[in-house]
C-alpha positions in Angstrom: 135.2 140.4 117.9 134.2 143.4 120.0 134.1 147.1 119.4 137.1 148.6 121.1 138.1 151.7 123.1 141.8 152.2 122.4 144.3 153.6 124.9 148.0 153.4 125.3 148.6 149.7 125.1 145.1 148.9 126.3 142.0 147.6 124.5 138.7 147.3 126.3 135.6 145.6 124.9 132.5 147.7 124.8 130.5 144.5 125.3 132.3 144.0 128.5 131.2 147.4 129.9 127.9 145.8 130.8 129.8 143.1 132.7 131.8 145.8 134.5 128.5 147.5 135.6 127.2 144.2 136.9 130.3 143.7 138.9 129.9 147.2 140.4 126.3 146.5 141.4 127.1 143.0 142.7 125.0 141.2 140.1 128.1 139.3 139.1 130.4 138.1 141.8 134.1 138.8 141.1 136.4 135.7 141.1 137.8 135.3 144.6 141.4 136.0 145.4 143.7 133.0 145.1 144.9 131.1 148.1 147.9 128.8 148.1 147.6 125.2 149.1 145.4 123.9 146.2 145.5 120.4 144.9 145.0 119.1 141.4 144.2 115.4 141.2 145.0 113.6 137.9 143.6 110.1 137.2 145.6 108.6 134.3 143.3 105.5 134.4 140.2 107.7 133.6 140.4 108.9 130.0 137.4 110.8 128.7 138.2 111.8 125.1 141.0 111.7 122.6 143.5 114.5 122.5 142.1 116.9 119.9 143.4 120.2 121.3 139.9 121.7 121.4 141.0 125.2 122.5 144.0 125.6 120.2 142.4 128.0 117.8 142.2 131.8 117.4 139.8 134.4 116.3 141.5 136.2 113.4 144.6 134.1 114.2 145.9 134.5 110.7 146.5 137.9 108.9 147.4 136.9 105.4 149.0 134.1 103.4 152.5 134.8 104.6 152.3 135.8 108.2 153.9 134.5 110.3 156.6 133.5 107.8 157.6 130.3 109.6 154.9 127.6 109.3 156.7 125.4 111.8 155.9 127.9 114.6 152.2 127.2 114.1 152.5 123.5 113.2 154.1 122.9 116.7 150.8 124.1 118.2 148.7 121.8 116.1 145.8 124.3 115.9 142.3 123.0 115.7 140.0 125.6 114.2 140.3 129.3 113.6 137.5 131.8 113.1 138.5 134.1 110.2 136.7 137.0 108.4 134.5 136.5 105.3 135.7 136.4 101.7 136.1 140.0 100.7 136.5 141.1 104.3 136.0 144.9 105.0 136.1 144.7 108.8 138.9 146.9 110.3 139.5 145.7 113.8 141.1 148.4 116.0 141.5 150.5 112.9 143.8 148.1 111.3 143.6 147.4 107.5 141.1 144.7 106.6 142.8 141.3 106.6 142.4 137.6 107.5 140.1 136.7 104.6 139.4 133.0 105.1 140.0 132.1 101.5 143.3 134.1 101.4 144.6 132.3 104.5 143.1 128.9 103.7 146.3 127.4 102.4 148.3 128.8 105.3 145.8 127.3 107.8 145.8 124.0 105.9 149.6 123.8 106.0 149.3 123.7 109.8 146.4 121.3 110.0 143.9 124.0 111.0 140.2 124.3 110.0 138.3 127.5 109.7 134.9 128.9 110.5 134.0 131.9 108.3 132.5 134.9 110.1 130.1 136.4 107.5 129.2 139.8 108.9 132.8 140.8 108.8 132.0 141.8 105.2 130.9 145.1 106.9 133.7 147.6 107.7 132.4 148.8 111.0 131.9 147.2 114.4 129.2 147.1 115.7 128.0 146.3 112.2 126.0 149.0 110.5 123.0 147.5 108.9 122.1 148.8 105.4 119.2 146.7 104.1 118.1 143.2 103.4 118.9 143.5 99.8 122.4 144.6 100.7 123.0 141.8 103.2 121.6 139.0 101.1 123.6 140.3 98.1 126.7 140.1 100.2 125.8 136.6 101.4 125.4 135.4 97.8 128.8 137.0 96.8 130.6 135.4 99.8 129.2 132.0 99.0 130.1 132.4 95.3 133.7 133.2 96.2 133.9 130.2 98.4 132.4 127.8 95.8 134.9 129.1 93.3 137.8 128.4 95.7 138.0 124.7 94.9 141.4 124.3 96.5 140.1 125.3 100.0 138.9 122.2 101.8 139.4 123.3 105.4 136.2 125.5 105.8 134.3 124.0 108.7 131.4 126.3 108.8 129.6 129.6 108.0 129.0 131.8 111.1 125.9 133.8 110.1 126.3 136.6 112.6 128.4 137.7 115.5 127.1 138.7 118.9 123.5 139.4 117.8 122.6 140.0 121.5 124.0 143.5 121.0 125.0 144.0 117.3 121.8 143.0 115.6 120.0 146.1 114.3 116.3 146.5 115.0 116.1 148.0 111.5 116.6 144.4 110.3 113.6 143.1 112.3 113.8 140.4 114.9 117.0 138.4 115.1 115.0 135.1 115.0 113.4 136.1 111.7 116.7 137.4 110.4 118.5 134.2 111.4 116.0 132.1 109.5 116.1 134.3 106.4 119.9 134.2 106.3 120.1 130.5 107.0 117.7 129.8 104.1 119.7 132.1 101.8 122.9 130.3 102.6 121.3 126.9 102.2 119.8 127.9 98.8 123.4 128.2 97.4 125.4 125.9 99.7 123.6 122.9 101.1 126.7 121.2 102.4 128.8 123.5 104.6 127.8 123.5 108.3 126.1 126.6 109.7 127.3 128.0 113.0 125.4 130.2 115.6 123.9 132.1 117.3 127.3 133.3 118.5 126.1 135.4 121.4 128.6 137.6 123.3 127.9 135.6 126.5 125.8 132.6 127.4 122.2 133.4 128.4 119.9 130.4 129.2 116.6 132.2 128.4 118.0 133.7 125.2 119.4 130.3 124.1 116.1 128.5 124.7 114.2 131.2 122.8 116.7 131.0 119.9 116.5 127.2 119.7 112.8 127.1 120.0 112.4 129.6 117.1 115.1 128.0 114.9 113.6 124.5 115.4 110.2 125.8 114.4 111.6 127.4 111.2 113.8 124.4 110.4 117.0 126.5 110.8 118.8 125.0 113.9 122.5 125.5 113.4 124.8 122.5 112.8 127.3 123.9 115.3 126.2 125.8 118.4 128.3 128.8 119.3 128.7 131.4 122.0 131.5 133.4 123.7 133.1 133.2 127.1 134.6 136.7 127.7 133.4 137.8 131.2 136.5 136.5 133.1 134.5 133.7 134.7 135.9 130.4 133.2 134.4 128.5 136.2 131.0 129.0 134.6 131.8 127.1 131.4 130.7 123.7 132.7 127.4 125.1 133.9 126.8 126.8 130.6 127.5 123.7 128.6 125.3 121.6 130.9 122.5 124.1 130.6 122.7 124.2 126.8 122.7 120.3 126.7 119.6 120.3 128.9 117.8 122.8 126.7 118.8 120.9 123.6 117.5 117.6 125.0 114.2 119.2 126.2 113.5 120.5 122.7 114.3 117.2 121.1 117.2 118.6 119.1 120.0 116.1 118.1 123.2 117.0 120.1 125.3 119.6 118.3 129.0 120.2 118.5 129.8 123.3 120.6 132.2 126.1 119.5 133.3 128.8 121.9 135.0 130.8 119.3 136.1 133.6 121.6 137.4 133.0 125.1 139.3 135.1 127.7 139.0 138.8 128.5 141.6 141.4 127.6 143.2 141.3 131.0 143.4 137.4 130.8 144.4 136.6 127.3 148.2 137.0 127.8 148.4 135.4 131.3 149.4 131.8 130.8 148.2 130.6 134.2 144.7 132.1 133.7 144.4 130.8 130.2 145.3 127.3 131.4 142.2 127.5 133.5 140.0 128.2 130.4 141.6 125.3 128.5 141.1 122.9 131.3 137.4 123.8 131.6 136.7 123.8 127.9 138.3 120.3 127.6 136.4 118.9 130.6 133.1 120.2 129.1 133.9 118.4 125.8 133.6 121.5 123.7 134.3 120.8 120.1 136.4 123.9 119.3 137.4 127.1 121.0 139.4 130.2 119.9 141.5 132.7 121.8 139.7 136.0 121.7 141.1 138.8 119.4 141.8 142.0 121.3 144.9 143.6 119.7 146.6 143.0 116.4 146.5 140.7 113.4 149.3 138.2 112.6 150.5 137.1 116.1 148.0 134.3 116.8 146.4 136.6 119.3 149.6 137.2 121.3 151.4 133.9 121.0 154.0 135.6 118.8 155.6 139.0 119.2 154.6 141.7 116.8 158.1 142.7 115.7 159.8 139.5 114.8 157.2 136.7 115.3 159.1 135.1 118.1 157.3 133.0 120.8 155.9 134.7 123.8 155.3 133.1 127.2 151.8 132.1 126.2 153.2 130.3 123.1 154.8 127.7 125.3 151.5 126.9 127.1 150.0 126.1 123.7 153.1 124.2 122.6 152.7 121.9 125.6 149.1 121.5 124.6 150.1 120.7 121.0 152.6 118.1 122.2 149.9 116.1 124.0 148.9 112.8 122.6 146.8 109.8 123.4 143.7 110.6 125.6 142.7 113.4 127.8 142.4 112.1 131.3 140.3 113.2 134.3 141.6 116.2 136.3 139.9 117.3 139.5 140.8 120.6 141.1 140.2 121.4 144.7 138.1 124.4 143.6 136.8 125.9 140.3 138.4 129.3 140.8 142.0 128.5 141.8 144.5 125.9 140.8 143.3 124.1 137.6 144.8 122.0 134.8 144.4 119.5 132.1 146.3 116.3 131.4 146.9 113.5 128.8 148.2 110.0 128.8 149.7 108.2 125.8 149.7 104.5 126.6 151.9 103.7 123.6 154.6 106.1 124.6 153.9 105.7 128.4 153.9 109.4 128.7 151.8 111.6 131.0 151.6 115.4 130.4 149.9 117.7 133.0 149.6 121.5 132.3 148.4 123.6 135.2 148.4 127.1 136.8 146.2 129.9 138.1 147.4 129.7 141.6 150.2 131.1 143.7 152.4 129.7 146.5 152.9 126.0 147.2 150.4 123.6 145.6 150.2 119.9 144.9 149.6 117.7 141.9 148.6 114.1 142.7 148.8 111.7 139.8 147.3 108.2 140.0 146.9 105.3 137.6 150.7 105.1 136.9 151.2 101.3 137.3 151.9 100.8 133.6 155.0 103.1 134.0 156.7 100.9 136.4 157.9 101.2 140.0 159.7 104.5 139.5 159.2 107.4 137.2 161.1 110.5 135.9 159.2 113.7 136.7 160.1 116.9 135.0 158.6 120.3 136.0 158.8 123.3 133.7 157.3 126.8 133.7 156.5 129.6 131.3 156.3 133.1 132.9 153.7 135.8 133.0 155.6 138.2 130.9 153.0 139.5 128.5 152.5 139.6 124.7 155.5 141.9 123.9 158.3 139.9 125.4 159.9 137.0 123.5 160.6 133.9 125.6 163.0 131.5 123.9 162.0 128.4 125.8 160.3 127.3 129.0 162.3 127.0 132.2 163.1 123.6 133.6 162.6 123.8 137.3 163.4 120.3 138.3 164.0 116.8 137.1 163.6 114.0 139.7 163.1 110.3 140.0 160.0 109.3 142.1 158.9 106.0 143.5 155.5 105.0 142.4 153.4 104.0 145.4 150.1 102.2 144.8 150.2 103.5 141.3 150.6 107.1 142.3 153.0 110.0 142.9 152.5 113.3 144.6 154.4 116.4 143.4 154.6 119.5 145.6 155.2 122.6 143.5 156.5 125.5 145.6 156.7 129.2 144.9 154.1 129.2 142.1 153.2 132.4 140.3 149.4 132.5 139.7 150.1 134.2 136.2 152.6 131.6 135.1 151.8 128.2 133.6 153.5 124.9 134.5 154.0 121.5 132.9 154.6 118.2 134.6 155.8 115.3 132.4 156.0 111.8 133.8 157.7 108.9 132.0 159.3 105.6 133.1 162.6 106.1 134.9 165.5 105.0 132.8 163.6 105.2 129.5 165.7 106.2 126.5 164.7 109.6 125.1 163.5 109.3 121.5 161.4 111.2 119.1 157.7 110.3 118.8 157.2 107.4 116.4 153.5 106.8 116.6 150.8 109.3 115.8 147.2 108.3 116.6 144.6 109.1 113.9 142.2 110.4 116.5 144.8 112.9 117.7 145.2 114.3 114.1 143.3 117.0 112.3 140.1 115.2 111.1 138.0 116.6 108.4 134.5 115.2 107.6 135.2 111.9 109.3 134.6 110.7 112.9 136.6 109.7 116.0 135.5 106.3 117.1 136.6 103.7 119.7 137.6 100.1 119.7 139.4 97.8 122.2 141.7 96.6 119.4 142.8 100.1 118.3 146.0 101.6 119.4 145.2 103.7 122.5 141.6 102.7 122.1 140.6 105.1 119.3 140.5 105.4 115.6 139.0 107.5 112.8 136.2 106.1 110.7 133.6 107.2 108.2 136.3 108.7 105.9 133.8 108.4 103.2 133.6 111.6 101.0 135.4 112.7 97.8 134.6 115.0 94.9 133.8 118.3 96.6 136.1 120.5 98.8 133.2 121.2 101.1 132.8 117.5 102.1 136.2 115.9 101.2 137.2 113.4 104.0 140.8 113.3 105.1 143.1 113.2 108.1 146.2 115.5 108.5 149.0 114.2 110.8 151.3 116.9 112.0 154.5 115.0 112.8 157.9 116.1 114.2 161.1 114.2 113.2 164.7 114.8 114.3 166.5 114.6 110.9 165.7 115.0 107.2 165.7 111.6 105.6 163.4 108.8 104.3 161.1 107.3 106.9 159.2 104.0 106.8 155.6 104.9 107.5 153.4 102.1 108.8 149.7 102.7 108.7 147.4 100.8 111.1 144.0 100.4 109.5 140.8 98.3 109.0 139.0 97.6 105.7 135.8 95.7 106.0 134.8 96.0 102.3 136.1 92.6 101.3 138.2 94.2 98.6 141.3 96.4 98.2 140.5 100.0 99.0 142.7 103.1 98.3 143.4 106.5 99.7 145.6 109.4 98.6 148.9 110.2 100.4 150.6 113.6 100.2 152.9 115.5 102.5 154.3 119.0 102.7 152.8 119.9 99.4 154.2 116.8 97.6 152.5 115.2 94.6 149.8 112.6 95.4 150.4 108.9 95.5 148.0 106.1 96.2 148.0 103.7 99.2 146.4 100.3 98.7 144.7 98.7 101.7 143.9 95.0 101.4 140.7 93.8 103.1 140.9 92.9 106.8 138.8 90.9 109.3 136.2 93.7 109.5 135.3 97.2 110.5 136.7 98.4 113.9 139.0 95.4 114.1 142.7 96.5 114.0 146.1 94.9 113.8 146.7 95.1 110.0 149.3 97.5 108.6 150.6 98.7 105.2 153.8 100.6 104.7 155.1 103.4 102.5 158.3 105.4 102.4 158.1 109.2 102.9 160.9 111.8 102.6 160.5 114.3 105.5 162.4 117.4 106.5 163.8 117.9 110.0 161.2 119.3 112.3 157.4 119.6 111.6 155.8 118.0 108.6 152.1 117.5 107.6 151.1 114.1 106.2 147.6 113.7 104.6 145.7 110.5 104.1 142.6 111.2 102.1 139.5 109.6 100.6 139.0 113.0 99.0 141.1 116.2 98.8 141.7 119.0 96.4 143.8 117.9 93.4 143.4 114.2 94.3 140.8 112.4 92.1 139.5 110.3 95.1 140.1 107.0 96.7 138.2 103.8 96.2 136.3 101.8 98.8 136.5 102.7 102.4 139.2 102.6 105.1 139.4 103.2 108.9 142.7 104.7 110.2 144.2 103.7 113.5 147.7 105.3 113.5 150.8 106.1 111.5 154.2 105.1 112.7 157.5 106.6 111.5 160.7 104.6 111.8 
């Protein structure tokens, strides 16, 4: 979060003022004006990672345990990880009452499948933070950790963020940031040896500063488990270079590769422009960032502008993230004709034979070329939709369907010309076999679900090539291993749920099953041919409500005593 200058309907980051000055002097080159005629190339035959919805998180996305009142609005987005204020939060962003306490909203986040990173310095009321003393800070650190350890029902805390934007908020009265980082890291580890630590969380990426930080933290034994920085200077085209530079520094210092969290992205003038934000998402996905959050510029409770403030109805930006949430299978390679104009991201679900492409950030007539479609047959149904650039205050009831056509597949490819694009709007292209019967999604891949303390892996025998393994932990909410499937069904009824799995233990293993807050039951998994070898299934009956539901399969989870043995999960299927 930044310090803010408030005007009528306008919020400007003080940390961005330096960027403005650089723009004025020419030290940073403004993004060129858009020119029509861009091309986005999508290669369905070139998957590069499972769909995990990397960028579907928000800084201070949640206000309290009840806002917004309808969980289904958030479940539809399948959020990945939010960054929320510390337990006992005193921070008052934009003069609003303190809110968003990570432990207060933990259940709300969990009901939508979201994890949380806890921003510790938000225990202070002012921003920039007003340093008091080391005794004061370390006392607050101890109190925050004690509150978290007492919250045994909260299992979705993914990390402690030790500080926020130290490149301009760290006080010289506290000494050097490197020494302060090490001191705080060791204080956290003295009380909590299990929860990952996140940092340094600079306001922008700086290569020299990152190298200096990593060198110092390696020497002190305090390298963060998750590396974090922010992308707020309205230059999403730099994300790939930043990630590549970080990876090079990491390797040169002999540091084991860390997940990357960009837990604030998009400037104030961008955050409510769907076309512009689609450019951020595409670049964060291609860079294989682990998690990323929409920046917080305005008010609590709206998922940073995805819902209106008055009645919590979807805005135009909501539908961009709804399209993102609907993706399944694998992310596939997209190649734009330039890094600053037309951009997009795409997925392919081989089981459903469904291609989804989301794109924008360009005006006029542009082209989307999609190859690798041979498995869909000789002709395909192509549907084009849009969501407008109408801002955060306007409710949008649904995207607009611009066209539905049948296209002949030539050499495994189709080319779609999209006329009259608005650079601020976002667009969705869906491609399915022509003549296919419309139906609800039956199969949900484990690697597309919300995965906690387990690992996405690959196997040629797995559905869509991926599965979740190392679901190994139980007995502590900080390390419990489980998988949350957010599913959408058309009617309230009993469903037969088939679970694709592998169990190489040689004996029956068990996991817990719960859904929508139901009581726990146990799933038995007979032994199979071996680890990473799939084809076996077990079945259970689940009673689901119409719309969105959350189904959890767990080795460990709050209020569940723990499974036995070990199981790898391939998918669930609802019939």
